[in-house]
C-alpha positions, 0 to 999 in steps of 0.5 A: 536612055529613058527619060527621068519621068518614067521611073516616077509613077504616081501611086494611089493608095486604096487602103481605106474606105471611101466616104460613100461607103462609110455613109452607106454603112451609116444609113443602113445602120440607122435604118436597122436601129430605127426598126429595132428600137421601137420593137425593143421598147414595145417589148419592155412595156409589154413585160411591165404590163405582164408583171403588173397583171401577175402581181395584181392576180397574186395580190387578189388571191392573197387578199381573198385568202386573208379575208377567208382566213380572218373571216372578215368582210372586205373594206377599203381600210382592210385592203389598205392594211393588207397591202401595207403588210404585204411582203412581196413587191407589188408594182414595178411602176409604183401605181396604186391598187384598189379592190372593188367587186372582187377585183384588184384594179391598177391605177396605171394600167387601168384594168382589173383582173378577174379573180381566177 
């Protein structure tokens, strides 16, 4: 006869992940996020600057055309009036544009775009 204890085997179930495996996955995911997030944020900022540059170029060309069409000289009041009547969206970050020496300047990016 067999002893009664032989029929009872302790069964260890291994259906889930261990704590070490879960922590390992979290560490790797954290590293990937740490690398990806700054890249994405930098890309978004570069895109905003590019949109601002293109808007300034378009605004500058439109203003130059306006001055030639109306046969008037440039002044601060004329530029402000032109921006007020400008139908397109001008700036994605609500900066202030100014016109000086044939160039439109942005208060946010602080750069002027030469007239093409």
